[in-house]
N, C-alpha and C positions, 0 to 999 in steps of 0.2 A: 648724181651720186646718191645712193641710199643712205639714210641716216637712222640712228637708233634713238628711240624716244626714252627719256628718263622721266618716270612718273612717281611723284612723291605721295605721301599719305594724304595730303590736302587735295592733290589732283584726283586721287582715287575716290575720295569721299564726295567730290563734286561730280564725278562722272558716273558713279554707280549707286543705284538705290537698292534697298533691301528687296523691294518688290521684283526688280529685274534679277537680282542675285538668286532669289528663290526659283525663278523660272529657269535660269541657266543651270543651276545645280540639279534641279529635278531632271532636266534633259540629260545631264551628264550621268546621273544614276542609271537612267534607262539605257544610255549608250554603253555603259560599263556592263550591264546585265546582258546586253545584246552582243557583246564581244567586239564592239566597235572602238575599243581603246587598247593601247599598249601601256602597261604600267608595271614595271619591275618592282619588287619589294623595296620598301624604304630601307636605305642604307644608313647605318649608325656608325659614327666615328667617336668612340668614347675616349676622352682625354685622360692622361695619367693621374689627374687629381681625383678621379673616380666619381665625380659628381657632374662634370661638365661634358657636353657632347655636341657634335654637329650631325645633321641629318640631311641626306640628299634624296630628293623626291622627284624623279623624272616621269613624264607621261606624254602620250600622244593620243589625240582625239581625231577620229576620222571626219566627223560632220558636226560643226564646220572644222575644216582641217586646221589643227593647232598642235603645237609641240612646245615643250618647255621644261623647266626644272626649277624647283624651289630648294634653296640652300638656307637652312635654318639652324640656329644655335640655341642651346639651353645652358645658361650659366647661372645657377642659383645664387652664387655669392656676389653677383653684380650689384645687388641693392646697397652694399657697403661702399661701392665705387661710384654711385650715382648714375648707373646705367641700367637699362631694362634687362631683366633676366632672360628674355627671349627676343631675338631679332631675326630678320629674314630678308632675303631678296628673291625675286622671281625673274627669270629670264624667259621671254617668249620669243621663239624662233619661227621663221618661215619654214614649214616642213619640206617645201620643194627645193630650197637652196641652202638652208641652214642659217641664213642671215638673221642676226639678232634684231628682231623688230623693236623690242623694248626691254628695259630693265625697270622693274616695279618695286616699290616698297612692299615687302612680303608680309609684314605684320598686319597691315590693314586688310589685305586680300584674305589672309588666314582667318582673321576675326569674322569677316563678312561671310566667307564660304562655310565656316564652321557653324555660324548662326543659321545660315540658310539651310545647311544639311539637316540640322536639328529641327528647323521649322518644317521642312518637307516631311521628316519622320513623324513629327507630332500631327501634322495634317493627315497623314496616312494611318497612324496607329492610335492616336488619342480619341477619346469620345468627342464628337463634334461640338457639343455645348460646354466644353471645358472652360472654366472661368477663374479658377484659383491655381496659382503657380507657387511652388516651393523652390526657391533659388538657393542651393547649397553652394556657397562660394560667391564672392562679389568682386572678383578681380577684373582683369582687362577684358575677358571674354563675355562678362555678364551682360553688358549693354546690348551687344549684337544678338545674344540669345533672346533677350526680351523684345527687341525690335522685330525679330523674325516671328515670334509667337504672337505679337500684337497685330501683325499683318494677317494672321490666319484665325485668330480667336478674339471674341469680345471679352477681354480680360477685365475682371473686377478687382482682384486682389493679388498682390505679389508679396509673399513672405520671404524675407531675406536673412540669411545667416552668414556670418563671416568669421574667420579664424581669430582675428585680433579684436581687442576691445574697441568698441566704437566704430569699427569698419562698416558694419551693416547700417548703422545710423547715418554715417556720412554718405554712403551710397544712396540710400533712400532720399536723403535731403537733396543731393545733387541731381537725381533722376526724376524727381516728381513732375517736373514740367516737360519731360521727354517721353514718359511712358503713360498712356491713358488708363491708369489703374491706380488703386490705392497701394502704396508701397509701405510695408510694415516690417520694421526690424525686429528680429526675434533672437532670444538668447541661446537656444539649443537647436540642434539638428532635428530632434524629435518634434518640437513645436513648429518647425519649418515645413516638414513633409506630411504631418498628420492632416488629413482632410483635404490635401491638395489633389487637384485633378491631374496636373502635370508637375513632375519633379524634374529639375535640372541640376545635375551635379557637375561642378566645374572647379575641382580642387586638385592639387598635386598629391593627394593622400596615398599612402601605402598601407592603409588598413581600412576596413569597412567603417563607413560613417553612417550609412543609411541601413537600418535594421528591418528585417522582414515584418516584425510585429507592428511597425509604425506605418506600413503602407496598406491602405484599404483597397478592397476589390475595385477594379475599374481604372486604377491609376496608370498613367503612362509615365515612363522615366526616360529622359534623355541623359545617358551616361557619357559625359564628355571628357572628364579629366584624365582618365587612364589612357595614355598615349605612348607608353613605353613599358618594357618588362618590369614587373615588380609593383606597378601602380594598381590601386584598387580602391573603389569607393562604396561598393554595395555588398551587403551580406550575401554570401553564396546561396543561402536558402531562397533569396529573391530570384536569383537566376534559375534555380531548379524549378520553381513554381510558376515562373512567368513565361510569356512568349518572347523569346530573344531573337532580335533582328540585328544584323550587323551591316556596316558599310562595305567591308571586305573581309572574307573569311580568314585568309592567311594573316592579315595584319591584326585582326581581333584576337586570334589565338596567340600570336606572338607578343602583342603589347597593348591590347585593348582591355576593357573591363573584365573579360573572361580569362585573361592570361594567367592570373594567379590561381583561380579555382581550377582551371584545366591542369596546371602544373601539379596541383595538390590532389588531383583526382576527385574534386568536388563538383565538377561540371564536365559533361562530355561534349566534345565538338559536334558530335552527331545530333545533339539536342538543339543546335541553332536552327531556328525555323526557316530562315531564308535571308538573303541580302535584301536591302530596301529596294534596290532596282528590280529584283525579281517580283516583289509584291506590286510595285508600280506598274509593271507590265502584265500583271494578272496571272503570273506563273505560280504564285504561291499565295496563301491566305495569310493575312495579318490578324487583326482583332476579329474574332468571330462572335463575341458576346460582350455586352456592356460590363460584365463582371471580370473580364480578363485583365490581368496585369501585363502590360507590354513594356519591353525595354529595348531601346535603340542603343547599341554599343557603337559609339562613334570614335574611330581612330584617326580620322582625317586622311583623305586620299588625294594623291597628287593630281588625279584627273580633274578634281574640282578646282584646285589652284590654277591649273592650266586653262580650263574652260572659262573660269571667271576672269583670269588675267587676260586672256584673249579677248573677252567681251569688253574689258576696260580699254584695251588697246584700240579696238575698233571704234569705240566711243571717242577716244582721244583723237584719232585720225579724222573722225567726222567733225569734231569741234576744234581741231588743231590746238589741243591743250597739251601742256608738258614741254619741257626743253628737249632738244635733240642734239646728239653729238655724232661725229663721224668716227667710227671705230676702225674702218678698213678703207684703204685707198687703192 
């Protein structure tokens, strides 16, 4: 009788390395650009309180054959209840039969695939000798972002800005032994991003935080925080003057970094240079000069959740890790 694996956050952290995640996500980008995936648009279920929502993200990947869905919630008021503001589960199915192979903690997979996607983007678009990172936001996603960049670049300094007083200092203190670079807390966004080779924005902001005048020629920006309509972290001037690359055109226009500027007529969708997968396949050019400013608009695509979730399940079966339950008799 077939049984369904239950994989916790601890299981996933033991089974999957960032190095492997980078490889899996890069292949998924290429498969997406090749049309070897099925991925309906992300479905939003907004609750009556006006601030909380659920999102359903299904996807199918042809090679290796994988199918699944992520069910994720965003409840901003959960901090007052002692709960995470974002939680998720991922179900991985056998495409041939529909049998649920595994139910995974979705938050750990999301963090790792988001970090890996940004790492692949930086490797593809940033200058190869980038050494200084400006980290705008130091919440739950920050560590995976730095782990991915550290796999691809010889980082020397990471400048960290946080919303709350003391947040960046605590983050730097906690991460000093985990990141092979000097971590420096800073008081302003401007001091965080000026002179940075790579800027990472990972906030829930609904107004521009990073201004055009603060970004020098040659900088690469991973814009991660805008993942729903109304969210925005970058000055629209940056978008107009940079090479803009997206993970998925439809999602970026609907809820990515470009969604507000598009709605206000400050950025034209036709100005998107390419998807990252198209650049990885050589179908479009990314950076063409050391002076180019490049931006990766990351919305988070379901095919990455499914690809990475499937890879975790294969590792679990190989090592026989995780509990299993019988769902169907």
